N, C-alpha and C positions, 0 to 999 in steps of 0.2 A: 561456513565451508571447513574443509579438514584441515586442521593445524597441528603442526608441533613445536614445544618451546625446547628449545636444548640448553639446559642447565637450566633449575631449578633453585638457585639461591636466592635472595631477596629480589633480583627484577626479576627472572626469569617465574618464580612461584605468582608474584603478584600478576604479570602479564599472563599468565598462564588462566590463573582464575578469573581475571577479568572478559580474556577473550571469550570462554566459556560462558560468563555472564551474556555475554552480546549474542548468546546463540550458537557458537560456533563448538563443532567436535572439537576436542583439543585433547592431546597426549604429552605430558610434560615429560622429559628422559632425563633423569638425574642418576648421574652415579654412584652417588651417596645412598646404599639401601636404607639407610636408619631416615632418611631426611625424605626419600621417595614413600616409606611406608608411614610417615608422618603424615605428609601433605595426601595421600590416600584416604587416612584416617579424618583428615578434614582439621588437622591440628598443623598449626604453621609454626614452623623451629625458631624464629623470631615474631618480636614483638610489632605488628602492624593493625592500627584500627581498622577493623571492618573486614579485614583479610580471611579471618576465619568463616565467618559469615559466608562469604562468597564461596569459600571451598567447598563449605557444607552443603550450601543449595547446589552448587555445579555437579558435585558427587552426587547427591541425591538424585537428581535428574539424567543422569549418564552423560553428560556433557563433557566431562572432563576426567581422566586419567591420570597415573602417573608408572613409570617403569623404569625399570634399569637397562633395557634393550633396546639401543638404537634402532635396533630392526623394527621396533616395532611403530617408527614413526616412518616407513616407508611408502604409505600412502598419501601422506600429507601432502596436500597442493601446496602451502606455505608452509618455512621453517623458519622459525625464530631462532637466532643466534643471541643468547642471553648469558654466554660464562662469564666470571667475572677476569680483569685484568687488573691484577695486583703490582705493587710496585717491586722491581726486581730486586733481589738482594744484593746489595753494594752497588746499589746505581740508582739514579732517578728514573731510569727508563721503565716504561711499563712491561711487564710479563707476557708474553702472547702465548704460552705453553697450551692454555686450557682453551683458547681460541684455536689455533692450530691442531690442537688435537680434536677438538668436537666435529672441526669440518673436516677433516681426514675420516672420521671416522662416519659422518654422515654420507660423504660421496657416492658409497656401493650402492645408497639406498632412493638416492635421487631420480624421481622419476621424469620422465619428457614433458618438459613444459613446468617444471617445479617452479617456485622462488625461495630462494635464501635471503631472509630479511636478517643484515646486522642489526644488532641493537645494543651489544657491548660497548664499551667507550674505549675506541683504539688510537693509535695514530694513525695522523693521515697516510694515506697511501697503502693502506692493510688493505683496503677493499679492493682495490685494483690487481693486487696480489692473488688475493682467492679469487677474483671473478677468473682470474686466468686458470686455477685449478678448478673451480666449475667449471667452465667450459669444456676443460679438456675428459673431465669425465664425463659429463652428458650435455653436447653442445644445444639442445634446445633449453637447458634451466637457466636461471638468470639470478643475478645477485645483485641488490639493493644495499644501499645503509640508511634506517630508520631509526634515527636515534632515540635514545630517552631521556626524559626531562623529570624523575620523579624526585620528588621530598620525600625524606622518611617523616612518616608520622603523617603524611596525605597521600599515598600512593596510589591507593584504590582511586580516590578522587581525582589524581593526574593522569592515570590511564585510563577511566571511562570519560572523562571530561579534560582534556590537555587544553594549553592554551596555543597549543600549536600543532602541528604534525608535519613530519619534514622525512622527503622521498628523496633519498639520491641517488639518483636511476643512470644507467651507463650511457656516455656521451658518444657524439659519432665515433666509430672505430675502435670503441671498449668492445669487449663479451658480452652478450645480451640485448634482450629486445626493450628499450625503455617503455612504449605505448603498452606492451603486456604487461610488465611489472608493475607501471601505474596503475592499470586495470584493475592487477590483485591485488592492490595495496587499498585500493577503494574497494573494493567488495569487502575485505578485512574490518575496514573502519568504516561504513556505509552510517552507521548509527552516529559517532561521534561526528562526521561532517556533515549531517543533516541536522546538526544542532549549530552549523552555522562555523566550526571549529577552523579556522585558517591553514591550510594546505601549501607547503612551500613546495616543489620539484626543483632540485639544484642536481649537480653533478654530484659523484660519490665522495671527492676529496670536500667539496664545500658539505656537505651531509656531515661529513667525518670530525669537521674542524667545528660545526657548531655546538656540540656541549661542551668541549674543552674549552672553546673560546668564551661561553657562557658563564661554565664554571670560574676560570679565570678572571672575567669582570668582576662578579659577584666576589670572589676573593679581595681583590685588589678595592674593592667600595669597602668593605671591613676592615682591610689594613689602612686604609685611607686614616678614617674616623679613629682605628687604634693610633696611628701616629699622632693625629689630633690629640688624643686622650695625653700624649707623652707631654705634649707642648702644654696641655693645661694643666698638667700636674706642677711644670715648673712657674707658670703665671698665676695660679689661682682661679682660672675661668674653669665653665663647667662646661663639660663636654656634650651632656646631653642636651643645654641649651644652645649650643653651639650646634649639634647635628638637627636639632627642631627649625633653627634658622633658617642652614643653607639647605634642609629638605623641602622648605616650601617652594623654593624654585625648580618649578618643573622641567627642568631640563636635568637637574640631579634625583629630587625625590627624596622620601625618607626611610624608603625600604632599606635595610641592610646596611643601615648607618647607625647600629646600635653598638656601642664602645662597651667592651668587655675582655674577658679571658682569650676571645679568639675563635680560629673557626677549627673545625677535627672531620672526624669521621672517614667514611671509606670512598668519599668520592673527590671533596675539591682540594686536600693535601696532596694526593698522588696523581691526579690531574693536573695540577698544575705544573707537578715535576716533570711529569710525563711529557707534559707540552715542552718544557725546555728542553728536553732530552732530544725531543724527534727534531727541535727546530736546531739543535747542533748539529745532527745528522744531518740534515738539510743544509748546513752550511748559512743557516739565518739567525744563529744564535744571540745575535745582538739584539734582532726585532725583539726577543722577549726577556732580556736580562733583567729587564725591571723585574720581574715575576721573583727572582730573587730576593728581592728586598720586601716584597709582598709575604714571602713565606718566612722571613728573617723577623720582620714585625711580629707575626703573630705568635711565633716562637717564643718572641720577647716577652708576650704579655704573660704567658704562666710563670716564667721567672721572676717577672713584675709581682705577681700575686705573690708569691713564693717571700720577697723579700719585703711585702706588707704586711706580712704575716710576722716576721721575725721583727719588726718595727714593733708592732701592737704587742708583743710580748716581752717587750725590753732588749732586745736583741739576740735573742736566741729560742728556737721552738724545742729543744731539745729539753726532754722529759714532760713538756706540757699537752695537755690532752686536748686536740683538735677535732671538732666536727666538720664533716664534708657534705653538703646537699648537693648530691647530683656525683652520677658515674659515667652516666651516657652522654655522648658526645653533643646531645639537644634535646630538649623533652619529645614526650611521644614516640619515644625508641628504645630499645635496649643495647643499642649497637654502643661499642666501645672503642671501636677501633680509631686510633689516633686521637683520643679523649682527651679535650685540655681539664677537664674536671678528675680525672684518673691521672692525668700525668702529674698535676699541680700534688693531688692526695701523695703520689708515691715519692715527690721530690719531698715534701715535709717529712715523712716518716724515715726516710733515708736521711735525712737532717738530724732524727734524733725524738721526732714527736710520736705522740701515741694518738694516730691518725682513727677514727671510726668515719665510714663512708655511708650514705645511705642513698637509695634510688627506687623508686618506685615498682621498676621495671628490670634493671641492669646489674643488680646486686649478683646474679648467679654467674653473667658472663664476665662483670670486674674480676670475682672473686678466683675464676680462672686465670686470668691475666695477672693479678696482683694478689696471690695467695696470702701475702703476709698480712696483708690489710685488716683490720678489722670491717665486719659490716653489720649494720641494724636494720631490721625491719621499717622503723619512723624516724622523724626526723626529731622528736620528742627524745627518741633511745640514742641515738648518736649523740645527742646535746646532751645528756644527761652527766654533769659534771666537767664540763668541756669549759676553757679557759676562752676558748675563741672559736668562732661558727662562719665557717665559708660557704656562701649562696655560689655555687658553680654551673649548676645545671635548672633551667627557670622550669621546672615543673610547676604548674597552678598548685599543688600540694605545698609548694617551698613557699610560694611567690602570697598566696592566703595564710601566711602563719599570723595567730596574733602578739606583737611583741610582749604584751605583759604576760600573756600565758605563757609563752615561751622562757620570757626571763627566769621562771620559776623552777626550771629544772639545768640552769649552765650553773657553772660556778663561776665565770665573769661574762657580762654582757658584752661580747666584742662581736660586731659582727662586719664582713668585710664582703661587699657584694661586686663579685664578680661578673654580674650580667646587667647591673644597673636598670634592675627591677623593683628594687624596693623602695619605699617612701623615707625619705632620707630622716624629714622632721616627726613622723609617727614612731619611727623607731628611738631617734633621740630622746623624745617625748617619754619614751618608755623607761629611760634610764641606760640606752645602749650607745655605747662608742660605735659609731657607725661610720666608713668608709668605703669608696669605690674607686676604680680607676678613673682619671680623667675627672674628678669632681673635687671641690675642696671640700 
């Protein structure tokens, strides 16, 4: 099929490359000329395993190209809307500037029978409003909502082999032909559907809610176990053993029950805040009031890590050299948006510590956000002469450190494990003072 992808940031670039790998003819539209040029050359503007190979392959066989001119999307049968919806300045609400701008720019180029499929995470009700605009500009065109469920570090896999595909199609009385829209998306996703991937067809509002509801549930699960970690610290219990025990209940499950410094990134924090804001606009704010505590618990873990650092260093971090392992919000990513690791590093520096950060992929991005922090190319370089080491992003390079060898470069063998991924006995056996959130 002829497909356009409007917006080629993280979501759009991965989606465009994946659609081309499935055999479709894809044009990616990106307003940032430098980004479009890099993608055209097969260079991903961010770190995502497997994406450069997809870009190179699709570009070489002529299935994928990138442009800054939205008129180049005019011949597409299906347009995927993949622009960002960041948190608005001064409020929790989602900023729909890019969504509105992209749709307005595309409307003159919608051909009869074309399909606009929204993938951006938007407040519920956005699709209905946009559907009216599409119907006015091109009465035979259709608008559906087709939410994304990408995990950074696994985005290529999640696009080509998703765990579910959701179509939010027009309901009775709404603009658009539900059967025609479903048939077009079936053709787009023919390959994953042939693998038996579950397909759910809903109304537009339900499809809009799926992504934010899923993210809110995951955020709640993470904050729950972190709340338990706070209780464990006051009672001497072990949150890791607690998580193992309750995770064996198949109604609960062990995934996302890992206590630590909390979640970050460009999705969970802003999505739960936008969800709360939209609920308030709809007069249903009481239904999501619990998400305020979910957010508060998450942010409190960062402060707790700073408190532990002070305790380990005798009550003050001023003038002390501290190594921070990790800057990205999660491993296999260079994304530092709302990163717990970077937030803790910055707080320690603001309290007078000499902080050196290292990350396998995110040093450059982190240095743009916090140029006053020092950065090192390896854990050993960051820890040289350090009196305290903080494990804050669980890259395999950091999890695999040998405590005996690593102990040769530090000035003080003190480890704070903010992700509960190291073996306490192994590190203590090598002479380290080891502490972790929620563990005795």
